[in-house]
Structures are given as C-alpha cells and as structure tokens.
N, C-alpha and C positions, 0 to 999 in steps of 0.2 A: 504494500500500500504506500503510495507516495503522498507526502504531505503537501497541502496546498500552500501557496505563498501567504505571507502575513497579510492581515486585513489592513488596507490603506487607511481607513478611518482610525483604527487603533494606533497606527504609527503616527498619524497627524496629531492625535490627542496627546501622545507622549511628547512630541516636538513642541506642541503648544505649552505644555506644562514646564518644559525646561527653557523655552524661548526667553522669558524675562531675564534669566541669568546671563544668557548670551548677549541680549540687547543692552544689559547694564554695562557691558564693556564695549559697546558700539558695533556689535556684530549682529548677524542673523543667520538663519538656516532655512533652506528651501528643500522640500522633498522633490526629488527628480523622478525616481522610479523604484520599484521593488521587483527584484528578479524572482524567477520561479524557484531559485535556490535559497531564497530568504535573505539575499543581500540587499540592504537599503542603501540607495545612492542619494546623497544629499549634495547641495551646493552651499558652501559657506559664503556669506555675503558681508558687506560693510568692512568693519575693522578686522574681521577674521581673515580677509584676503591678505596673504603674505605675512600674517602674524606668526612669530616663532612659537607661540603657544597653541596654534590651531590644531596640531596633531594631538595635543593633550586634551583639548576640548572635544575633538572628534572621538577619541578612544575612551577617555575617562568620564566624559559627560554624556555625549550623545549615544555612543555605542553601548556603554554599560547600562544606560537606562532602557534603551530599546530591547536589547537582548534579555534583560531581566524582567521586562514588563509586557512584551508582546510575543506571544507564542509564534514560533517559526522564524523569527529573526535570527540569522546566523552571524551577520557581520554588518558593518557600516563602512561605506567607501565615500570619499569626497570626489566630486567631479569638478572640472575646471569651471570657473565663472564664464558665463556666456558673453 
C-alpha cells in the first residue's frame, strides 16, 4: 500500500502557525509544491533570501514542524526565488 502525499491544507496550516516567527525577522515562506514522496518544497522570501541562517530556519523550524505535525511529510526543500 502506498501512502498518499500530505494534505496541502495541513501543510499550509503549519506554515501559517510558524509564519509570525519568520516574519519577525523580515522573512516569509511560500508553499510551492508537495511531491508524491512527501517532500514539501517551499520558497523562502524577504530577508530569508541569502540569509546565513536560512538553512537553520529551513531545517530547525520549518522542516521539524512539518515532519512532526503533518503525516506523510518526509522532508522540506527550498527552491530558488522566482
């Protein structure tokens, strides 16, 4: 039995919950896509672009929250800003 990809609404809800912390430092995050393998692709925006701490935000903040709170999320990847 294959697992279906994580629910987009659940992923968005978690991003909304952590967004104030990201915005407090001048950044933001945008959901780009969720793969069938459970990888959530996000775009870091604002002050997060080029910030030395952006990988810590991605792994320690965004990924840990999504993997821990949304069934089926396996990882989070950042995509380049448009």
